[in-house]
MDTraj code that builds the backbone (N, CA, C; nanometers):
import mdtraj as md
import numpy as np

residues = "UNK UNK UNK UNK UNK UNK UNK UNK UNK UNK UNK UNK UNK UNK UNK UNK UNK UNK UNK UNK UNK UNK UNK UNK UNK UNK UNK UNK UNK UNK UNK UNK UNK UNK UNK UNK UNK UNK UNK UNK UNK UNK UNK UNK UNK UNK UNK UNK UNK UNK UNK UNK UNK UNK UNK UNK UNK UNK UNK UNK UNK UNK UNK UNK UNK UNK UNK UNK UNK UNK UNK UNK UNK UNK UNK UNK UNK UNK UNK UNK UNK UNK UNK UNK UNK UNK UNK UNK UNK UNK UNK UNK UNK UNK UNK UNK UNK UNK UNK UNK UNK UNK UNK UNK UNK UNK UNK UNK UNK UNK UNK UNK UNK UNK UNK UNK UNK UNK UNK UNK UNK UNK UNK UNK UNK UNK UNK UNK UNK UNK UNK UNK UNK UNK UNK UNK UNK UNK UNK UNK UNK UNK UNK UNK UNK UNK UNK UNK UNK UNK UNK UNK UNK UNK UNK".split()
xyz = np.array([
    [-5.5257, 1.9164, -1.9468],
    [-5.4052, 1.8655, -1.9347],
    [-5.3055, 1.9665, -1.8956],
    [-5.2925, 2.0911, -1.9239],
    [-5.1999, 2.1810, -1.8727],
    [-5.1857, 2.1944, -1.7114],
    [-5.2829, 2.1263, -1.6350],
    [-5.2588, 2.1350, -1.5003],
    [-5.2090, 1.9961, -1.4421],
    [-5.1984, 1.8992, -1.5364],
    [-5.1395, 1.7561, -1.5229],
    [-5.2637, 1.6598, -1.4816],
    [-5.4003, 1.7103, -1.5137],
    [-5.5047, 1.6245, -1.4861],
    [-5.6021, 1.6250, -1.6148],
    [-5.7005, 1.5316, -1.6250],
    [-5.7862, 1.5483, -1.7476],
    [-5.8896, 1.6257, -1.7390],
    [-5.9415, 1.6756, -1.8500],
    [-6.0533, 1.7674, -1.8518],
    [-6.1837, 1.7068, -1.8451],
    [-6.2733, 1.7645, -1.7472],
    [-6.4080, 1.7087, -1.7523],
    [-6.4713, 1.7328, -1.8670],
    [-6.4553, 1.8709, -1.9311],
    [-6.5236, 1.9007, -2.0615],
    [-6.4980, 1.8226, -2.1719],
    [-6.3591, 1.7735, -2.1776],
    [-6.3119, 1.6920, -2.2741],
    [-6.3819, 1.5352, -2.2657],
    [-6.3834, 1.5004, -2.1581],
    [-6.4543, 1.3807, -2.1219],
    [-6.6147, 1.3696, -2.1605],
    [-6.6684, 1.4926, -2.1444],
    [-6.8201, 1.4923, -2.1779],
    [-6.8197, 1.5119, -2.3061],
    [-6.7308, 1.5787, -2.3847],
    [-6.7415, 1.5953, -2.5305],
    [-6.7334, 1.4433, -2.5911],
    [-6.6351, 1.3673, -2.5501],
    [-6.6184, 1.2471, -2.6034],
    [-6.7376, 1.1348, -2.5710],
    [-6.7801, 1.1627, -2.4515],
    [-6.8944, 1.0752, -2.4141],
    [-7.0403, 1.1116, -2.4947],
    [-7.0396, 1.2440, -2.5215],
    [-7.1355, 1.2821, -2.6070],
    [-7.1424, 1.2339, -2.7452],
    [-7.0293, 1.2741, -2.7997],
    [-6.9875, 1.2002, -2.9285],
    [-7.0126, 1.0687, -2.9266],
    [-6.9695, 0.9750, -2.8449],
    [-6.9796, 0.8317, -2.8376],
    [-7.1676, 0.7959, -2.8426],
    [-7.2167, 0.8669, -2.7393],
    [-7.3477, 0.8605, -2.7267],
    [-7.4416, 0.8779, -2.8542],
    [-7.3898, 1.0111, -2.9265],
    [-7.4506, 1.0362, -3.0564],
    [-7.4269, 0.9148, -3.1553],
    [-7.3300, 0.8609, -3.1773],
    [-7.3220, 0.7511, -3.2566],
    [-7.3836, 0.6165, -3.2242],
    [-7.3813, 0.6089, -3.0768],
    [-7.4463, 0.4912, -3.0513],
    [-7.6056, 0.4874, -3.0721],
    [-7.6466, 0.6081, -3.0419],
    [-7.7799, 0.6470, -3.0699],
    [-7.8339, 0.6433, -3.2044],
    [-7.7512, 0.6576, -3.3014],
    [-7.7860, 0.6727, -3.4296],
    [-7.8353, 0.5295, -3.4768],
    [-7.9516, 0.5209, -3.5347],
    [-8.0160, 0.4141, -3.5998],
    [-8.0012, 0.3757, -3.7390],
    [-7.9114, 0.3002, -3.7865],
    [-7.9012, 0.2814, -3.9204],
    [-8.0198, 0.2159, -4.0021],
    [-8.0591, 0.2884, -4.1107],
    [-8.1569, 0.2322, -4.1825],
    [-8.1169, 0.1325, -4.3122],
    [-8.0053, 0.1569, -4.3560],
    [-7.9535, 0.0781, -4.4504],
    [-7.8195, 0.0253, -4.4255],
    [-7.7711, -0.0528, -4.5067],
    [-7.6335, -0.1230, -4.4961],
    [-7.5217, -0.0234, -4.5100],
    [-7.5426, 0.0751, -4.5831],
    [-7.4271, 0.1915, -4.5866],
    [-7.4407, 0.2589, -4.4529],
    [-7.5559, 0.2999, -4.4071],
    [-7.5315, 0.3629, -4.2726],
    [-7.4829, 0.2812, -4.1699],
    [-7.5243, 0.1535, -4.1636],
    [-7.4606, 0.0648, -4.0640],
    [-7.3000, 0.0467, -4.0794],
    [-7.2539, 0.0445, -4.1969],
    [-7.1036, 0.0471, -4.2230],
    [-7.0358, 0.1845, -4.1753],
    [-7.1116, 0.2987, -4.2000],
    [-7.0832, 0.4211, -4.1637],
    [-7.0645, 0.4281, -4.0031],
    [-7.1746, 0.3811, -3.9370],
    [-7.1616, 0.3853, -3.7945],
    [-7.0593, 0.2974, -3.7613],
    [-7.0408, 0.1633, -3.7816],
    [-6.9391, 0.0946, -3.7468],
    [-6.8112, 0.1487, -3.7649],
    [-6.7769, 0.2249, -3.8672],
    [-6.6623, 0.2863, -3.9168],
    [-6.6467, 0.4103, -3.7909],
    [-6.7408, 0.4800, -3.7703],
    [-6.7342, 0.5902, -3.6735],
    [-6.6916, 0.5389, -3.5370],
    [-6.7723, 0.4318, -3.4860],
    [-6.7406, 0.3763, -3.3480],
    [-6.5942, 0.3263, -3.3482],
    [-6.5425, 0.2874, -3.4595],
    [-6.3980, 0.2355, -3.4538],
    [-6.2938, 0.3630, -3.4602],
    [-6.3427, 0.4656, -3.5235],
    [-6.2806, 0.6107, -3.5194],
    [-6.2698, 0.6663, -3.3698],
    [-6.3975, 0.6497, -3.3050],
    [-6.4233, 0.7143, -3.1765],
    [-6.3485, 0.6451, -3.0663],
    [-6.3121, 0.4974, -3.0885],
    [-6.2340, 0.4070, -2.9903],
    [-6.0974, 0.4594, -3.0025],
    [-6.0660, 0.4597, -3.1515],
    [-5.9249, 0.5147, -3.1745],
    [-5.8961, 0.6626, -3.0927],
    [-5.9964, 0.7414, -3.0975],
    [-5.9804, 0.8730, -3.0590],
    [-5.9634, 0.8566, -2.8905],
    [-6.0555, 0.7813, -2.8059],
    [-6.0394, 0.7351, -2.6908],
    [-5.8992, 0.6722, -2.6538],
    [-5.8449, 0.5953, -2.7323],
    [-5.7127, 0.5485, -2.7019],
    [-5.6118, 0.6598, -2.7248],
    [-5.5928, 0.7204, -2.8247],
    [-5.5120, 0.8373, -2.8280],
    [-5.5090, 0.9238, -2.7195],
    [-5.6243, 0.9754, -2.6659],
    [-5.6630, 1.0592, -2.5378],
    [-5.5867, 1.0016, -2.4286],
    [-5.6148, 0.8624, -2.4024],
    [-5.5804, 0.7818, -2.2778],
    [-5.3982, 0.7876, -2.3016],
    [-5.3372, 0.7774, -2.4313],
    [-5.2094, 0.7829, -2.4363],
    [-5.1641, 0.9299, -2.4087],
    [-5.2181, 1.0281, -2.4427],
    [-5.1908, 1.1619, -2.4218],
    [-5.1928, 1.1950, -2.2632],
    [-5.3027, 1.1241, -2.1898],
    [-5.3052, 1.1447, -2.0380],
    [-5.1780, 1.0754, -1.9756],
    [-5.1540, 0.9764, -2.0386],
    [-5.0599, 0.8875, -1.9843],
    [-4.9120, 0.9690, -1.9959],
    [-4.8870, 1.0309, -2.0942],
    [-4.7798, 1.0953, -2.1564],
    [-4.7498, 1.2122, -2.0623],
    [-4.8578, 1.2676, -2.0239],
    [-4.8762, 1.4071, -1.9438],
    [-4.8413, 1.3531, -1.7739],
    [-4.8836, 1.2505, -1.7374],
    [-4.8760, 1.1997, -1.6287],
    [-4.7086, 1.1621, -1.5879],
    [-4.6523, 1.0944, -1.6868],
    [-4.5471, 1.0161, -1.6689],
    [-4.4072, 1.1138, -1.6899],
    [-4.3011, 1.1039, -1.6142],
    [-4.1876, 1.1923, -1.6319],
    [-4.0906, 1.0996, -1.6337],
    [-3.9594, 1.1605, -1.6526],
    [-3.8277, 1.0715, -1.6461],
    [-3.8112, 1.0281, -1.4891],
    [-3.7713, 0.9043, -1.4926],
    [-3.7415, 0.8522, -1.3389],
    [-3.6244, 0.9487, -1.2768],
    [-3.6464, 0.9430, -1.1503],
    [-3.5407, 1.0310, -1.0631],
    [-3.4025, 0.9841, -1.0943],
    [-3.4001, 0.8538, -1.0982],
    [-3.2509, 0.7798, -1.1338],
    [-3.1772, 0.8472, -1.2518],
    [-3.2768, 0.8617, -1.3483],
    [-3.2316, 0.9164, -1.4891],
    [-3.1830, 1.0639, -1.4695],
    [-3.2827, 1.1463, -1.4035],
    [-3.2508, 1.2648, -1.3900],
    [-3.1008, 1.2877, -1.2951],
    [-3.0835, 1.2112, -1.2092],
    [-2.9520, 1.2090, -1.1362],
    [-2.8453, 1.1873, -1.2062],
    [-2.8640, 1.0891, -1.3114],
    [-2.7576, 1.0415, -1.3963],
    [-2.7147, 1.1551, -1.5018],
    [-2.8381, 1.2217, -1.5284],
    [-2.8076, 1.3400, -1.6294],
    [-2.7392, 1.4501, -1.5591],
    [-2.7736, 1.4904, -1.4420],
    [-2.7133, 1.5873, -1.3603],
    [-2.5848, 1.5459, -1.3342],
    [-2.5404, 1.4389, -1.2912],
    [-2.3913, 1.4129, -1.2715],
    [-2.3282, 1.4220, -1.3816],
    [-2.3709, 1.3637, -1.4866],
    [-2.3019, 1.3815, -1.6236],
    [-2.2796, 1.5159, -1.6710],
    [-2.3813, 1.6056, -1.6546],
    [-2.3714, 1.7294, -1.6922],
    [-2.2508, 1.8070, -1.6008],
    [-2.2345, 1.7762, -1.4675],
    [-2.1498, 1.8320, -1.3772],
    [-2.0169, 1.7767, -1.4312],
    [-2.0073, 1.6811, -1.4577],
    [-1.8636, 1.6088, -1.5037],
    [-1.8202, 1.6790, -1.6320],
    [-1.9200, 1.6815, -1.7197],
    [-1.8823, 1.7629, -1.8563],
    [-1.8211, 1.8923, -1.8081],
    [-1.8928, 1.9644, -1.7412],
    [-1.8567, 2.1005, -1.7306],
    [-1.7239, 2.1103, -1.6404],
    [-1.7020, 2.0200, -1.5615],
    [-1.5862, 2.0160, -1.4850],
    [-1.4714, 1.9580, -1.5658],
    [-1.4769, 1.8845, -1.6961],
    [-1.3760, 1.8584, -1.7733],
    [-1.3107, 1.9889, -1.8387],
    [-1.4112, 2.0742, -1.8433],
    [-1.3551, 2.2030, -1.9222],
    [-1.2284, 2.2778, -1.8563],
    [-1.2382, 2.2510, -1.7107],
    [-1.1099, 2.2934, -1.6345],
    [-0.9887, 2.2134, -1.6480],
    [-1.0013, 2.0906, -1.7042],
    [-0.8871, 1.9973, -1.7108],
    [-0.8190, 2.0195, -1.8365],
    [-0.8726, 2.0947, -1.9367],
    [-0.7903, 2.1347, -2.0337],
    [-0.7008, 2.2437, -2.0097],
    [-0.5597, 2.2078, -2.0294],
    [-0.4771, 2.3231, -1.9926],
    [-0.4707, 2.4407, -2.0914],
    [-0.5610, 2.5326, -2.0932],
    [-0.5392, 2.6398, -2.1801],
    [-0.4553, 2.7455, -2.1163],
    [-0.3796, 2.8087, -2.1859],
    [-0.2585, 2.8817, -2.1155],
    [-0.3550, 3.0202, -2.0789],
    [-0.4563, 3.0665, -2.1599],
    [-0.5294, 3.1839, -2.1206],
    [-0.6514, 3.1523, -2.0323],
    [-0.6398, 3.1878, -1.8994],
    [-0.7305, 3.1484, -1.8119],
    [-0.8793, 3.2160, -1.8669],
    [-0.8977, 3.3289, -1.9212],
    [-1.0234, 3.4021, -1.9781],
    [-1.0752, 3.3070, -2.0720],
    [-0.9839, 3.2455, -2.1646],
    [-1.0400, 3.1666, -2.2680],
    [-1.0880, 3.0260, -2.2148],
    [-1.0316, 2.9931, -2.1123],
    [-1.0737, 2.8789, -2.0433],
    [-1.2206, 2.8804, -1.9720],
    [-1.2172, 3.0084, -1.9140],
    [-1.3509, 3.0365, -1.8556],
    [-1.4674, 3.0472, -1.9429],
    [-1.4333, 3.1122, -2.0777],
    [-1.5352, 3.1347, -2.1734],
    [-1.5891, 2.9921, -2.2503],
    [-1.4638, 2.9101, -2.2619],
    [-1.4945, 2.7821, -2.3236],
    [-1.5784, 2.6784, -2.1896],
    [-1.5443, 2.7232, -2.0757],
    [-1.6295, 2.6325, -1.9929],
    [-1.7758, 2.6875, -1.9695],
    [-1.7722, 2.8255, -1.9798],
    [-1.9228, 2.8828, -1.9628],
    [-1.9933, 2.8459, -2.0947],
    [-1.9207, 2.8064, -2.2191],
    [-2.0038, 2.7831, -2.3393],
    [-2.0560, 2.6517, -2.3141],
    [-1.9822, 2.5636, -2.2713],
    [-2.0073, 2.4255, -2.2308],
    [-2.1385, 2.4221, -2.1452],
    [-2.1124, 2.4906, -2.0243],
    [-2.2278, 2.4928, -1.9220],
    [-2.3711, 2.5763, -1.9733],
    [-2.3333, 2.6619, -2.0663],
    [-2.4716, 2.7153, -2.1202],
    [-2.5441, 2.6242, -2.2238],
    [-2.4546, 2.5309, -2.2848],
    [-2.5114, 2.4294, -2.3721],
    [-2.5788, 2.3345, -2.2915],
    [-2.5175, 2.2756, -2.1915],
    [-2.5837, 2.2006, -2.0875],
    [-2.7168, 2.2516, -2.0371],
    [-2.7083, 2.3598, -2.0073],
    [-2.8458, 2.4319, -1.9482],
    [-2.9678, 2.4259, -2.0545],
    [-2.9159, 2.4603, -2.1773],
    [-3.0092, 2.4695, -2.2977],
    [-3.0691, 2.3305, -2.3148],
    [-2.9871, 2.2389, -2.3008],
    [-3.0235, 2.0960, -2.3309],
    [-3.1189, 2.0492, -2.1985],
    [-3.0854, 2.0939, -2.0820],
    [-3.1766, 2.0472, -1.9665],
    [-3.3211, 2.1240, -1.9933],
    [-3.3039, 2.2642, -2.0325],
    [-3.4158, 2.3329, -2.0417],
    [-3.5221, 2.2541, -2.1572],
    [-3.4652, 2.2128, -2.2792],
    [-3.5424, 2.1469, -2.3768],
    [-3.5885, 2.0153, -2.3206],
    [-3.5084, 1.9425, -2.2373],
    [-3.5585, 1.8235, -2.1782],
    [-3.6773, 1.8387, -2.1005],
    [-3.6795, 1.9405, -2.0112],
    [-3.7723, 1.9821, -1.9162],
    [-3.9298, 2.0059, -1.9980],
    [-3.8927, 2.0992, -2.1179],
    [-4.0176, 2.1257, -2.1719],
    [-4.0820, 2.0033, -2.2530],
    [-3.9892, 1.9186, -2.3030],
    [-4.0347, 1.8054, -2.3718],
    [-4.0863, 1.7010, -2.3010],
    [-4.0441, 1.6979, -2.1777],
    [-4.0949, 1.6068, -2.0643],
    [-4.2549, 1.5963, -2.0230],
    [-4.2915, 1.7373, -2.0439],
    [-4.4433, 1.7751, -2.0241],
    [-4.4983, 1.8322, -2.1375],
    [-4.5260, 1.7650, -2.2610],
    [-4.5703, 1.8186, -2.3699],
    [-4.7115, 1.9023, -2.3506],
    [-4.8023, 1.8541, -2.2512],
    [-4.9226, 1.9389, -2.2437],
    [-4.9162, 2.0421, -2.1664],
    [-4.8017, 2.0854, -2.0816],
    [-4.8054, 2.1803, -1.9656],
    [-4.7040, 2.2982, -2.0328],
    [-4.6470, 2.3832, -1.9505],
    [-4.5553, 2.4742, -1.9999],
    [-4.5863, 2.5570, -2.1037],
    [-4.4784, 2.6388, -2.1395],
    [-4.5057, 2.7370, -2.2534],
    [-4.5296, 2.6827, -2.4030],
    [-4.4485, 2.5589, -2.4120],
    [-4.4892, 2.4923, -2.5486],
    [-4.5894, 2.3921, -2.5649],
    [-4.6763, 2.3997, -2.4738],
    [-4.7955, 2.3147, -2.4471],
    [-4.8733, 2.3075, -2.5853],
    [-4.9245, 2.1873, -2.5963],
    [-5.0175, 2.1613, -2.7381],
    [-5.1613, 2.2278, -2.7045],
    [-5.2175, 2.3122, -2.7784],
    [-5.3326, 2.3673, -2.7588],
    [-5.4645, 2.2729, -2.7525],
    [-5.5505, 2.3119, -2.6844],
    [-5.6795, 2.2356, -2.6754],
    [-5.7812, 2.3201, -2.7689],
    [-5.7673, 2.3819, -2.8606],
    [-5.8441, 2.4530, -2.9720],
    [-5.9116, 2.3494, -3.0318],
    [-5.8958, 2.2491, -3.0850],
    [-5.9496, 2.1453, -3.1448],
    [-6.0608, 2.0894, -3.0701],
    [-6.0283, 2.0359, -2.9430],
    [-6.1365, 2.0122, -2.8453],
    [-6.2478, 2.1025, -2.8276],
    [-6.2162, 2.2317, -2.8014],
    [-6.3138, 2.3358, -2.7920],
    [-6.4003, 2.3509, -2.9201],
    [-6.3258, 2.3418, -3.0266],
    [-6.4028, 2.3482, -3.1602],
    [-6.4937, 2.2370, -3.1660],
    [-6.4668, 2.1244, -3.1357],
    [-6.5583, 2.0032, -3.1519],
    [-6.6646, 2.0010, -3.0381],
    [-6.6544, 2.0695, -2.9334],
    [-6.7491, 2.0745, -2.8191],
    [-6.8514, 2.1782, -2.8653],
    [-6.7968, 2.2859, -2.9326],
    [-6.8963, 2.3982, -2.9813],
    [-6.9783, 2.3222, -3.1085],
    [-6.9231, 2.2485, -3.1871],
    [-6.9926, 2.2064, -3.2963],
    [-7.1019, 2.1131, -3.2501],
    [-7.0554, 2.0340, -3.1247],
    [-7.1712, 1.9271, -3.0905],
    [-7.2874, 2.0104, -3.0262],
    [-7.2339, 2.1127, -2.9524],
    [-7.3470, 2.1817, -2.8903],
    [-7.4379, 2.2675, -2.9765],
    [-7.3687, 2.3050, -3.0860],
    [-7.4595, 2.3713, -3.2044],
    [-7.5455, 2.2723, -3.2607],
    [-7.5092, 2.1564, -3.3032],
    [-7.6034, 2.0590, -3.3604],
    [-7.6980, 2.0174, -3.2708],
    [-7.6791, 1.9987, -3.1454],
    [-7.7758, 1.9653, -3.0501],
    [-7.8921, 2.0655, -3.0410],
    [-7.8475, 2.1730, -2.9951],
    [-7.9345, 2.2725, -2.9855],
    [-8.0257, 2.3112, -3.1129],
    [-7.9563, 2.2976, -3.2329],
    [-8.0398, 2.3416, -3.3446],
    [-8.1357, 2.2197, -3.4038],
    [-8.0988, 2.0988, -3.3556],
    [-8.1916, 1.9761, -3.3797],
    [-8.1193, 1.9206, -3.5151],
    [-8.0238, 1.9542, -3.5395],
    [-7.9649, 1.9033, -3.6684],
    [-7.9043, 1.7718, -3.6422],
    [-7.9303, 1.6733, -3.7455],
    [-7.8988, 1.5079, -3.7329],
    [-7.7659, 1.5301, -3.7606],
    [-7.6947, 1.4400, -3.6724],
    [-7.5545, 1.4075, -3.6934],
    [-7.4980, 1.3479, -3.8434],
    [-7.4443, 1.4292, -3.9453],
    [-7.4283, 1.3581, -4.0635],
    [-7.3111, 1.2896, -4.0759],
    [-7.3016, 1.1696, -4.0913],
    [-7.1745, 1.0694, -4.1209],
    [-7.1451, 1.0213, -4.2537],
    [-7.0335, 1.0351, -4.2764],
    [-6.9741, 0.9908, -4.4264],
    [-6.9253, 0.8522, -4.4132],
    [-7.0188, 0.7668, -4.5161],
    [-6.9852, 0.6284, -4.5131],
    [-6.8556, 0.6317, -4.5804],
    [-6.7832, 0.4953, -4.5511],
    [-6.6385, 0.4743, -4.6166],
    [-6.6496, 0.4816, -4.7559],
    [-6.7721, 0.4787, -4.8368],
    [-6.7388, 0.4823, -4.9607],
    [-6.7903, 0.6201, -5.0493],
    [-6.8395, 0.7134, -4.9328],
    [-6.8461, 0.8423, -4.9526],
    [-6.9842, 0.8854, -4.9598],
    [-7.0750, 0.7747, -4.9472],
    [-7.2193, 0.8230, -4.9197],
    [-7.2561, 0.8636, -4.7929],
    [-7.3325, 0.9730, -4.7882],
    [-7.3882, 1.0296, -4.6681],
    [-7.4915, 0.9666, -4.5976],
    [-7.4840, 0.9267, -4.4831],
    [-7.6051, 0.8809, -4.3946],
    [-7.6405, 0.9933, -4.2891],
    [-7.7489, 0.9976, -4.2409],
    [-7.8079, 1.0696, -4.1410],
    [-7.8451, 1.0046, -4.0378],
    [-7.8352, 1.0583, -3.9144],
    [-7.8754, 1.0051, -3.7963],
    [-8.0298, 1.0538, -3.7661],
])
top = md.Topology()
chain = top.add_chain()
for i, resn in enumerate(residues, 1):
    res = top.add_residue(resn, chain, resSeq=i)
    for name in ("N", "CA", "C"):
        top.add_atom(name, md.element.get_by_symbol(name[0]), res)
traj = md.Trajectory(xyz[None], top)
């Protein structure tokens, strides 16, 4: 997501997780309930991921950026209209307003792309999930799922 595109590894991880749940053969009603619950949770996970991908691709419309820029210029220019007798104080006041506007624009740019830039949300949890799925597959360990009532069922 840092590059603005979806990750193939994340897509494969979700597909593996979905396949593991679909391949699980429930032997009891509790296992069937647990499988149904997990399928709903994985669907919710898919939906949230699609929302993150959409949030990462969308940005503020150019018209809004233009309006913000014009508003910022007008705000800074208003600083010169206040008739302060000391010109140096007027420059400091206008500079402070310009600095505040610059900080707000920087914040807006950072928040506009939440999965890019320096404040990006980390992919560490996806990497941990992929590692866990790989280890369980290699070790032949059955996928253990918790039923809604706390009873464990194994695939």
